[in-house]
C-alpha positions as YAML, in Angstrom:
chain: A
units: angstrom
residues:
- id: 1
  name: MET
  ca: [-24.75, -2.38, 7.15]
- id: 2
  name: VAL
  ca: [-25.46, -3.27, 3.55]
- id: 3
  name: LYS
  ca: [-27.46, -0.79, 1.51]
- id: 4
  name: VAL
  ca: [-28.58, -1.27, -2.07]
- id: 5
  name: LYS
  ca: [-30.33, 1.45, -4.04]
- id: 6
  name: ALA
  ca: [-32.58, 0.58, -6.95]
- id: 7
  name: ARG
  ca: [-31.25, 1.54, -10.35]
- id: 8
  name: GLY
  ca: [-33.55, 3.00, -13.00]
- id: 9
  name: SER
  ca: [-35.91, 0.29, -14.19]
- id: 10
  name: GLU
  ca: [-34.28, -2.54, -12.21]
- id: 11
  name: SER
  ca: [-36.60, -5.39, -11.30]
- id: 12
  name: LEU
  ca: [-37.08, -6.57, -7.75]
- id: 13
  name: ASP
  ca: [-35.37, -9.87, -8.57]
- id: 14
  name: GLN
  ca: [-32.26, -8.08, -9.83]
- id: 15
  name: LEU
  ca: [-32.23, -5.83, -6.77]
- id: 16
  name: LEU
  ca: [-32.53, -8.82, -4.44]
- id: 17
  name: LYS
  ca: [-29.71, -10.59, -6.30]
- id: 18
  name: ARG
  ca: [-27.44, -7.55, -5.86]
- id: 19
  name: PHE
  ca: [-28.35, -7.36, -2.16]
- id: 20
  name: LYS
  ca: [-27.51, -11.03, -1.60]
- id: 21
  name: LYS
  ca: [-24.20, -10.60, -3.41]
- id: 22
  name: ALA
  ca: [-23.36, -7.57, -1.25]
- id: 23
  name: CYS
  ca: [-24.19, -9.57, 1.89]
- id: 24
  name: GLU
  ca: [-21.90, -12.38, 0.74]
- id: 25
  name: LYS
  ca: [-19.12, -9.91, 0.07]
- id: 26
  name: GLU
  ca: [-19.48, -8.40, 3.55]
- id: 27
  name: GLY
  ca: [-19.46, -11.85, 5.13]
- id: 28
  name: LEU
  ca: [-22.86, -11.42, 6.75]
- id: 29
  name: THR
  ca: [-24.32, -14.72, 5.57]
- id: 30
  name: ARG
  ca: [-21.29, -16.64, 6.80]
- id: 31
  name: GLU
  ca: [-21.52, -14.91, 10.18]
- id: 32
  name: LEU
  ca: [-25.24, -15.64, 10.47]
- id: 33
  name: LYS
  ca: [-24.66, -19.32, 9.72]
- id: 34
  name: ARG
  ca: [-21.82, -19.42, 12.23]
- id: 35
  name: VAL
  ca: [-23.86, -18.01, 15.12]
- id: 36
  name: ALA
  ca: [-27.09, -19.82, 14.23]
- id: 37
  name: PHE
  ca: [-25.98, -22.99, 16.03]
- id: 38
  name: TYR
  ca: [-23.98, -23.61, 19.16]
- id: 39
  name: GLU
  ca: [-20.38, -24.62, 18.57]
- id: 40
  name: LYS
  ca: [-18.43, -26.42, 21.24]
- id: 41
  name: PRO
  ca: [-15.23, -24.66, 22.32]
- id: 42
  name: SER
  ca: [-13.16, -27.57, 20.98]
- id: 43
  name: VAL
  ca: [-14.74, -27.14, 17.54]
- id: 44
  name: ILE
  ca: [-14.05, -23.40, 17.60]
- id: 45
  name: LYS
  ca: [-10.42, -24.04, 18.53]
- id: 46
  name: SER
  ca: [-9.92, -26.61, 15.78]
- id: 47
  name: ARG
  ca: [-11.54, -24.32, 13.18]
- id: 48
  name: LYS
  ca: [-9.29, -21.43, 14.17]
- id: 49
  name: THR
  ca: [-6.25, -23.71, 14.02]
- id: 50
  name: ARG
  ca: [-7.20, -24.88, 10.52]
- id: 51
  name: GLN
  ca: [-7.69, -21.28, 9.38]
- id: 52
  name: SER
  ca: [-4.31, -20.28, 10.77]
- id: 53
  name: LEU
  ca: [-2.58, -23.17, 9.01]
- id: 54
  name: LYS
  ca: [-4.33, -22.26, 5.77]
- id: 55
  name: ARG
  ca: [-3.14, -18.64, 6.03]
- id: 56
  name: LYS
  ca: [0.44, -19.76, 6.75]
- id: 57
  name: LEU
  ca: [0.39, -22.19, 3.82]
- id: 58
  name: GLN
  ca: [-0.91, -19.52, 1.45]
- id: 59
  name: ALA
  ca: [1.73, -17.06, 2.66]
- id: 60
  name: SER
  ca: [4.53, -19.57, 2.17]
- id: 61
  name: GLN
  ca: [3.27, -20.44, -1.33]
- id: 62
  name: THR
  ca: [3.15, -16.76, -2.22]
- id: 63
  name: ASN
  ca: [6.74, -16.34, -1.07]
- id: 64
  name: LYS
  ca: [7.90, -19.37, -3.09]
- id: 65
  name: THR
  ca: [6.39, -18.05, -6.32]
- id: 66
  name: GLY
  ca: [8.29, -14.79, -5.96]
- id: 67
  name: ALA
  ca: [5.21, -12.59, -5.73]
- id: 68
  name: VAL
  ca: [5.54, -9.76, -3.26]
...
């Protein structure tokens, strides 16, 4: 649950901007978009496969650069 408290003389626009940023950081907007429409099981499987490959590629690149 994202909570944002108003600071001093903060305008409503600034408060809303901070709230949206907090929602993005939590991943809520991505999750809402994901569940808003039906995804076929084949699409879900292919997305998860792509994500897995991306993670493996990033891990191998990190190991090649010597970063631990």
